[in-house]
N, C-alpha and C positions, 0 to 999 in steps of 0.2 A: 190429466194437465191438472197440476197442483194450484189450490184456488189460495190467491192472496188474503189473509187474516185482517180485520177492521183495525188491530193494532197494528200491526207491520206499514198499512196503507197510511195510519194517521201518522207513522213515525215518516216515512218518505216523504209526505207533506210538507211536516216541518223542516225536514233538512233542506226540501228545495226552498220552504219560504225563507229560512235561515239563510242558505245560498244569495237567495236574491236580495234580501237585506244587506250582505256584504257587498254585493254588486253596486247596489244603491250609495252606500258609504263609499265606496271608491270613485264612483262618479260625482257623486257630492265634492269631494277631496281635490279631485282633478280638477274641477271647473273654480275651486275657490280662489286662485291665484286671478283667475281672469274678473271674477266678479270683485275681487279686493281694487284690483285697478282701476276698473270701471267705475265703483265708488268714490276711489280717489281723485280719479279724473273729475267727474259730477261735484265733488265737495271743492277741490281746487275752483271749478268756475263759479261759484257762488259766492257773494260778497259778504265778508265776515271780520269782524273786529279781532278777534281771537288770533293768537300767532301760529303761524302754521305748524309749529311743532305739536303745539297743545291739539291743535284741530286734525293731524295725524294720530294722535295718541288716543284721540275719543275715538276715530274711525275705527283704529283698532281692538278698542274696547267692547265697540257696539258688534263688531264682527264676532268678538268672543262672545257675546250674547247671544247673537243670532246663531251661531255653530252649538251652543250648547243645549238652547231651546231647541233646535232642528234635531240634534241626535237625542233628546230627551222624546221627541214627537216619535220619531221613527222608532225608539224602544217601545213606546205604549201600544203603538202600532201592533208592532210583533206579541208583545204579551196580550194584546185583545185577542190576536189570531190562535195563538195558544189556547187561550179560554175555549174559543171556539171549538178549536180541535179535540179538547178535552169534553167538551160537550157531545161533539159528533159522537166519539169513542163511547161515552157511556150512554148515548142513546142506541147504539149501536147492539148495546151488551142489556135494553130492556130499562134502564135507568134515566133520570134527567137531573137536571139540576136547578130545574126553573120549578117555580109553585110550589103545591103544598108537600113534595115529595122530599123539600129539603128538612121536614120535620123529623124524617126518619132518622135515629140514631147512628148507624154506622156512615150512613150516606152524608148525613147533615156534617158530620165531625169531618169529614174528607174534604169536602166542598169548603166548609169553612176555614181549614188548613191551607189549603191550596191560594184562596182568597186573601188570606192573611199574610202568605210569602209574597204574592204578588204586589198587595199593597206596601208591605215593607221596603220590598226592592224599589217600587217607585218612588218613595219617601227617601230611601238614603241616597238615591240617585240626585234627585232633583235637590235635598239638602249640601250634598258636597258640589253639585255644579253652582248652584246660585250663591253658595258661602265664598268659593272661588271668586266669582264673577264680583260682588259686593267688596269683598277685601281687596281686591285688583282695583278698584274703583275709588275706594278711600284712599288708598294709598295714593294713587296718582295725584288726587285731589287736594290730600296734606301736603304733598312736595310741591305742588302749583304755590300755594298759599304760606307755608312756612320752609324757607331754606337755610342749611347750613352754609356758613360764610366764612367764618374764620376760626380755627382752633389755634388755644393758647397754650402751649405747652413748656415745660422749663422747672415745676416742682418737683420734688423728690419723693413728694407724701401726698395722700389726699388733699384735695382742697374742701374746705370747711362752708367757707363764704366768699362772694364774689358783688363787687360794688363798682358804679360809676361815678367821677367826681362830677361835683355841681358847679363847676367854674373852667374859665377855659386856664389852661388846654384840657380837653376832655382826654381822660384817658382811664382805662381798665385797672380796679386792684382786686386782688384776690388773699384770702389768707390760709396759709397750707398749716397742715398737722407734719411739716418740716421745720416747723421752728421759723419761718421767713412769711415775709409778706411783699408783692411784687405788684408793683406798677406797669402796665403794657399799653403799646402804641395800639387801637383800636384798627387803623388799618393795615397795620404790617404785622402785626402777631409777634412782635418783638419786645423784650423786657426794657423797659426804660430805668428802673430804678428797682433795688431789692434792700428792705428793711429785715436787719438781722438781730434788734436788741433783744429780743425775749429769749427764755431757757427754755419756753416749753411750746408747745402748739399752738399756734395762732389761730383762733376760733372764730372770728369775727374781726371786717374792717368796715369803719364807715368815714365818711368826708365831712368836713366843716362846710356850712351852707356857703359860705362868702370868700374861705381863703385854702390857699393851698395848704393844708394840715389833714392829717390821718390819724384816726383816732383806733388802736387795732387793743382786743382782749385776748388774753394768754391761759394757758392751763399753768404756767408760773405764778399764778394769783395775783397777778397786775393787770391792769390797761397801761398803755402806753399812748402818750400823743407826741408825734413828731412833724416836723416841716419838709417839705420837699419840692425840689423844683425838677423839671424834666423838659427837656425839649424834643420835639415828636419829629421824628425822620420824615422823608420824603416816602409819601407813600407810592408802593410798586403794585403793576398791574398782577392781579391773584387771579388764579384758576378756579374755574368753576367747579367745587366737589358736591353740588347738590345733585348733578344728573347721574344717577344710577339706575340699574333696571328694576323692574319691579318686582323680580325674583330674587334681588339683593335682600328684600325688606324679611326674608326668611333668616332667622339671626343663626350663623351658625358659631358666633365666637364668644368665648368666655378667652378671649385673647390674654396672653401675658403681656401686663403692661409695661416691661421691661423696657420696650420699645418708644414708650412715652419718655425716657429721660432724655429729651433733648437739648440740644446746648443752647437756648432761646435765653438761657438766663447766666450764660459764663461771662461775657462780657461787660454787662450791666453796671452802673454806679453802684455802691454800698453805702446805706447810713446803718452806724450801730448804735447811737446813743439817742435815747428821746430827748425832746426839750421837758416833756414833763412824766411822771411816775405817779400813778394812781393806786396805793397799794394799803387796803383796810379790809381786803376780805381775807377769810381764812380757807378758801377753797377754790377750785378751778374757776376764772372769769369766764363765763360761755359765751358773752356778750355784750356790747356797749353802744349806746348811740349818743348823739347830739341834741339836746333841748334846742326848741326855737330858739334862734339868736345867736347858738353858738358859745354862749356865755358859762354853759353848765352841761357836763355829761351825765348819764347814768350809765351804771354797772349791772349785770346780772351774774349771779354765781351759785356755783354748788352748796354754798355754806346755806342756803337757803333765803336768801337777802339779796335785796338790791341796794345799791347805793347810790346817793345824789352827789356830786362832787362841783365844787366850783373851779374853773378852769385856771383863771389866774394866779389864785390861790395854793391848789391843789388839796384844799381842806374838804373833810368830810360835811357835806352837808344835811343830809338826810338818810338813814337807813331804814329802807322798807322792808318790813318782817309781816309776817303772815302766812306764807306759803308753809305746807307741810313737809315739802320734799324739794329736791334740788332744783333750780330754776333752769329754763331752757333756753330762753330768748328773751330781749326786752325790745322795746319800739317806742318811739316817739312822734307824736303828731306831727306833722309839718307847717303849721299855723298856730296851735294853741300849746299851753303847757299841761300836755297830758301824757302819760307814761302808761303803757301796757306789757306786763312781765307774764310769762308763759310758764309753767312748772310742769312735773313728772308726777305730782299731785290731783292732776286730770282737770285744773281750773285754770283761769288766767285771770289779771286780776289790772283793773283798770285805776290809776292814780293821776287827782286832780291837784295841779300845783297852781292852779289860777287865781285862785286867793290865797295871799300868802298866809293869813291867820289861818285858815281850815285848809287841812290837806284829807280831801275825802278819797274813800276807797271803796270802788265795788268788785265782787268777786262772782265773773260768771263760770256756770255750771251746765257741763250739755256734754261734754265727751266724756269716755268711759275708758280712756286711756292718756298717755302721757300728750300733752299739748307740745307739740315741737316748734309753734310759733303762731303770734298773733299781732296783726298789722293793721294799721289805721289806713283809709281811706280817703280821697276828699270827699268832705260831707261827715254824715254821724253814724257812720258804720265801721265795725271791726271784722277783719277775716281770722278766723283761726283755722289751724291745720293741725291735725292728731296722728298718733300713732293707731288709733282706732280705725284708719282707712278714710277718715270723714273729713272734710273742710266745712263751715259754718259760718256763714253771715247775720251779724249783729247787728240791731239797731242800737245806738248809746242812748238813746230815749226809753228803750224797753228790751231789759237785759234778761228778763225771764225766760224767754226762748228763741233761738234762732228764727231768722225770716226765712232763710231759706240753706238748705243742709244737701251739699255733693258727697255724695257715696263711691268710694273707688275701690279697686283691687289691691292696693298696696299702701303701706304707712309713706304718710306725707311729711316732707321737710319743710326748710324756709320758702314760705311760698311769699311771691311780690304780686302787687295788684298795680296796673299801669294807670294814672295818674287821668290820661282824657277820655280813654274808652272805659275804664274800669273793667280790663279783663284780668282774670286771675290765671298765674301759672303757677302749675303744682308740680314741683320736684318729687320724682317717686322712690322707694328703696328698689324697687324692680327696674332702674333705670329708665322708666319712661317718662317724658314731661307733658303733662296736659294742660289746655287752656279750655276756662271756664268762663262765662259771663256771671255777672252777680247774682242772676237768678237760678243760677245752678243749671244752666244750659252748657253742655259740652259742645267747644268749638272747633277742636281740632287736637291732635297729637302730634308730636314735634316727630319727625322720621327718625327712625333708627333702625342700622342694620351693621351687617358685620364691617361695612365699609365707612358708615359715618357714625354720630352721635356717641353715647356715653355707654362704656361698656361695663362699669359699677354702678353703685349706689348715685345718685344725684341728688345734691346736699342742699343745694340754694338756686333760686331764682332772682335776676333781677332787671327791671323794665330800663329803657332808656329811649325814650319814645323819640328824642329832638336828634337823635343821631341818624344820618342818612343810610347807612353802612349797615350797622346791626341795633336792631331795638329791643331785643333782649339778649340776656346772658345767661349761661347755667355752668354750674362747676359740679366735680364730683370726686370719688374716690377712684377715679381711674388718671388722676393727675392732671387734669387737663381741664378748662375753662372753654367755651365755645360760646362763639358768638352767631345769633341767629338772626335772620331778615323775615319779619312777619308782616306778610300782606294785610293788613288790618283792615282796611276797607272790604276787601274780596273776603277776608274772615268771616265779616259782619254782614255783609250780602248773602253767603252763603247759608248762614242760621236762618 
């Protein structure tokens, strides 16, 4: 009668154990639905302030967590059994992997290699499983706090800038590379008015602090001031576009944006002639803003200068020179006669016009690439963003070094800081929009998938905290602006 060798016996035992493991998994899957139903019934019987949809979503996530760790546990048990089988086989051959025999060369190498493989398998399985769990949880949490509300489609080219009026009626303004600026109803997403007075790309739009007047800067080397009157349409019920599955967060899209050429602007009134034209620059006017009070404006140009104009007379009051390369942005303080200009020379400059007889300037150095924007906050801070993938928070009383630095994975474009909670919205070249606090702590990332969010570079962000429908707006080179509802209390509570 043939005698079974130790090797074939060990193989048979391993095969039986793998079969037992397979049956165990089948049993686990067969009772999974019953267990989920039982947990759902228990959850519904408990008192909770969470909406039922959120509670069910959490239940599914924790179910995923349990299943993943259960599978990991089963695999770990099976691996330990295989190690024991290997030890038994080596012991039958007069060898062992315990104790001092491991110091022998060939056996030590064999045992070490086997252990290394098992360890690597465990690490890989654990990392893949837990990464999936964490990613799903973050996605769901982000959607609960940040929801896409409305898309504003009608421009024929990328949108450089987006702003909200400061006076009633509250409307949204966009500046586009298609040579136009548009005003939109925030509630309905319809175009209310189109400005076509520029002969080049419209690079920025800002609204007068107290009047229905807009200021636009253009690639035609001018800045225009134009008055507008709009009548808001009756709001219509909107579909909820924020509910998409977790799997949709995987980005399939580099969609062709030809479908973005909507007809939202086809029937809106048009303004063709400005009330005032400001034209002293010798290059592209990249940005413009109103000084406090609205009687003066400042413009920034690729001719390396910023100009200060009197609105009533259209005369040039001051030419602000000193930057070594093209300017990229300018911003004014909301309550003081302060101006900050950004440049490709990796610096931004603070210009002080509070004393009419003395116009001081301070240079802020801290970035290693183009400073794409620098904006004031309420108080004594300036926040700057750069192509070097960082955002820095500065104290005006100490300009030698930033008080906080945010490091990201993509170039940062025109940032915006909320007035009340001082939350920084970062639009990126990689189509993402992230939210940080002034201490540099990341709060959230706006949802983006093949169904919602931007499909091209995000150029600008703008807060409108008093608006009950959309309190954050973004725009990009996918030819659309997007209105978001950010649950700020929940955002800060999660922090």
